[in-house]
C-alpha positions in Angstrom: 94.0 121.2 115.4 92.2 120.2 112.3 94.0 117.7 109.8 93.3 118.0 106.5 92.5 114.7 104.9 91.7 113.1 101.2 88.0 112.5 102.5 85.4 114.8 100.7 81.9 115.9 102.5 78.8 113.0 100.5 76.6 116.0 100.7 78.6 119.1 98.8 81.8 117.4 97.6 84.1 120.0 99.6 87.4 118.6 101.3 87.1 116.9 105.1 89.0 118.2 107.8 89.7 115.8 110.8 89.4 117.7 114.0 88.7 115.8 117.7 85.5 115.0 117.4 84.2 115.7 114.3 85.7 115.8 110.4 83.9 119.1 109.0 84.0 121.1 105.7 84.1 124.7 105.2 80.2 124.7 104.4 79.7 123.3 108.1 78.6 120.0 107.4 80.0 117.7 110.0 80.6 113.9 110.6 81.2 112.4 114.3 84.0 110.3 114.8 83.2 107.1 116.4 85.0 106.0 119.9 86.9 103.4 117.4 88.2 106.2 115.1 86.0 106.0 112.0 83.7 108.2 110.0 80.5 107.1 108.6 80.2 109.5 105.5 77.6 106.6 104.0 74.2 109.3 103.5 70.8 107.2 103.2 70.3 108.4 99.4 73.5 105.5 99.1 71.3 102.7 100.2 68.3 100.9 100.0 66.6 99.7 102.8 67.9 97.6 105.4 71.6 97.1 106.8 73.7 97.3 104.0 76.9 95.1 102.8 78.1 91.9 105.2 76.8 90.9 108.4 78.2 91.0 111.8 78.4 87.4 111.7 79.9 87.1 108.0 82.9 89.8 108.8 83.7 87.9 112.6 83.8 84.8 110.4 86.0 86.1 108.0 88.5 87.9 110.5 88.9 84.4 112.5 89.5 82.8 109.6 92.1 85.5 108.1 93.9 85.2 111.0 94.6 82.3 110.7 96.5 82.8 107.8 94.9 80.8 105.5 94.6 84.1 102.7 98.5 84.9 103.5 100.2 83.9 100.7 97.8 85.4 98.6 98.2 88.8 100.4 101.7 88.6 100.7 101.7 88.3 97.1 99.3 91.1 96.1 101.9 93.8 98.8 104.9 92.3 97.0 103.2 93.9 93.1 102.6 97.3 95.3 105.8 97.3 96.8 107.8 96.7 93.6 105.7 99.3 91.5 106.6 101.9 94.4 109.8 101.1 94.7 110.3 101.3 90.6 108.1 103.3 89.4 106.6 106.1 91.5 108.4 109.5 91.1 106.6 110.9 94.6 107.7 110.8 98.4 103.9 110.7 99.5 101.9 107.4 98.3 98.1 107.8 99.4 96.2 104.6 98.7 92.4 103.3 98.6 91.3 100.1 99.7 87.4 100.2 98.2 85.5 97.8 100.1 88.0 96.9 102.4 85.6 94.6 104.8 87.2 93.8 108.3 90.9 95.3 107.3 93.4 92.6 106.9 94.5 92.9 103.5 95.0 96.7 103.7 96.7 96.9 107.5 98.8 94.0 106.1 99.9 95.8 103.5 100.8 99.4 105.1 103.0 97.0 106.9 104.8 96.2 104.1 105.0 99.1 103.0 105.9 101.5 106.0 110.0 102.1 105.7 110.7 102.4 102.4 113.3 104.5 101.4 111.2 106.9 98.9 108.2 106.8 100.8 108.2 109.9 103.2 104.6 109.8 103.6 102.1 107.5 103.7 98.1 108.1 103.6 96.0 104.7 103.5 92.5 104.9 103.5 89.5 102.4 103.6 86.0 102.3 102.7 83.4 99.6 103.2 79.3 99.6 103.3 78.6 97.5 106.2 79.6 99.6 109.4 80.4 95.7 111.8 83.2 95.9 108.8 84.6 99.6 109.0 84.0 98.7 113.4 86.1 95.6 113.1 88.8 97.3 110.6 89.3 100.7 112.6 90.0 98.4 115.5 93.1 96.6 113.9 94.7 99.8 113.0 94.5 103.2 114.5 96.8 105.2 112.0 94.7 104.0 108.4 91.3 106.6 108.0 88.6 104.2 108.1 85.1 105.0 106.9 81.5 104.0 106.6 80.9 103.9 102.8 79.8 102.9 99.3 81.9 102.1 96.6 79.2 103.7 94.3 79.8 107.0 96.3 83.1 107.5 97.3 84.0 110.1 99.4 87.7 110.9 98.2 88.6 113.9 96.6 88.8 113.8 92.7 92.3 113.0 91.2 93.8 112.3 95.1 94.8 108.3 95.0 97.9 106.9 94.0 96.4 103.5 94.3 93.0 101.3 94.7 92.8 98.1 95.6 89.7 96.2 95.1 89.7 92.7 96.5 86.4 90.7 95.8 84.2 93.7 95.9 81.6 95.4 93.8 83.6 98.3 92.4 82.1 101.4 90.3 85.0 102.0 87.5 83.8 105.7 87.6 84.5 106.6 90.2 88.2 104.9 90.5 88.6 107.4 87.4 87.7 110.1 89.1 89.6 109.5 92.3 92.5 108.3 90.5 95.5 110.8 89.9 97.1 110.9 86.3 98.5 107.4 85.4 97.6 106.1 88.4 97.5 102.3 89.6 94.2 99.8 90.1 94.7 96.4 91.4 91.5 94.3 91.1 91.6 90.9 92.9 89.0 88.3 92.2 88.5 84.8 92.1 90.0 82.2 89.8 88.4 79.3 88.1 89.4 76.9 90.5 88.9 79.1 93.8 87.4 76.8 96.9 86.2 74.3 94.3 87.1 71.7 97.6 84.3 73.6 99.4 82.1 73.7 96.5 82.5 69.6 96.1 81.8 69.5 99.6 78.4 71.1 99.3 77.4 70.0 96.2 78.8 66.6 95.3 80.6 68.1 92.3 81.0 71.7 90.9 81.1 73.9 87.7 84.6 76.4 87.0 83.5 79.6 87.2 84.2 82.2 85.1 86.9 85.4 84.2 86.3 88.2 87.0 88.4 90.9 87.5 88.2 93.1 84.4 87.1 96.3 84.1 86.0 98.6 81.5 86.8 102.1 79.9 89.6 104.7 81.0 92.3 101.4 82.3 95.0 99.5 80.6 95.7 96.2 81.4 99.3 96.1 82.7 99.9 93.4 84.1 98.2 89.5 85.1 99.2 87.7 87.7 97.4 84.3 88.9 98.4 82.7 92.0 96.9 79.4 93.2 97.2 77.3 96.4 96.0 74.7 98.5 95.1 75.0 101.7 94.2 72.4 104.9 91.0 73.6 107.1 91.8 71.8 110.1 88.7 72.0 112.1 84.7 71.8 111.6 85.1 75.6 112.7 87.5 76.8 110.1 84.8 75.3 107.4 82.1 76.8 108.3 83.5 80.3 108.8 85.1 80.1 105.3 81.5 79.3 104.6 79.9 82.2 106.3 82.7 84.5 104.1 81.4 83.3 101.1 78.0 83.9 98.6 77.3 80.4 99.4 75.9 80.9 102.9 73.0 82.4 101.3 72.2 79.4 99.3 73.0 76.8 101.2 70.2 74.1 102.3 69.8 72.4 105.6 71.1 69.3 104.2 74.1 70.8 102.4 74.9 72.5 106.1 74.8 69.4 107.8 77.2 67.7 105.8 80.2 70.4 106.6 79.1 70.3 110.0 80.1 66.2 109.8 83.4 67.5 108.5 86.4 68.7 110.9 88.9 68.8 108.2 88.6 69.9 104.5 91.4 70.4 101.4 90.6 72.8 98.9 92.2 74.9 96.3 92.5 78.7 96.4 92.8 80.8 93.2 93.3 84.5 92.9 93.5 86.8 89.9 95.1 89.9 90.7 95.1 92.1 87.8 97.0 95.9 88.0 95.2 98.2 85.6 96.6 101.5 85.0 94.5 104.6 84.4 94.6 105.8 80.5 
């Protein structure tokens, strides 16, 4: 028996239903379900040349780093904001959430766990998309009850006006697409690095480091409801953890051999992590 979903066909924008082995629309477009349960809704026209998104190496490093709990305090704060909002402000009984740029699924799977069992949520619909196929492969292996798809955040295969919440955690975004798929007065939660994020790592690489500028602001169509900053120090306990952190950041693309050797000679590292969480509402 086919299950109706909030996915839309990337070819014709009609609703997609989930069958036993395929997603399909009423225009006879179909998309195979992979063995791990995800679907690839990324069309060639949505990407340039080569493999888009983070590599398998970057995704594996992120998974190993996050699974050690270094960002758990940030994840908990993010979850608390959404749980509190649903308890206080949400009027429906069915909640739909999309993690746009979900990576290997760490944040959205922890959020789903924190929402399960809420008294005023009878039906929870959780979706995650990422342009990286290795990321979605890891994510779908983490949680079989989340609808995962390989897709671009600039061509989101989600039906219009269907989402109550969107998470965008350190990911590229198309605000027009967000406005299209969010329902009336729905929330967009953006997480971005604060000024001191990973300053200890940057100092270890470069010797000194400039503070980064404000990130995470969005444009027309949204109003800012809340801005929460969370910062704390983490102690990386091994060279492996240091290199995993490096590999999951953009610094890996620019580091020199000399700078890499500096990090390989470290067996521990202290650094601040600094996150801005912005809660927006669709106007």
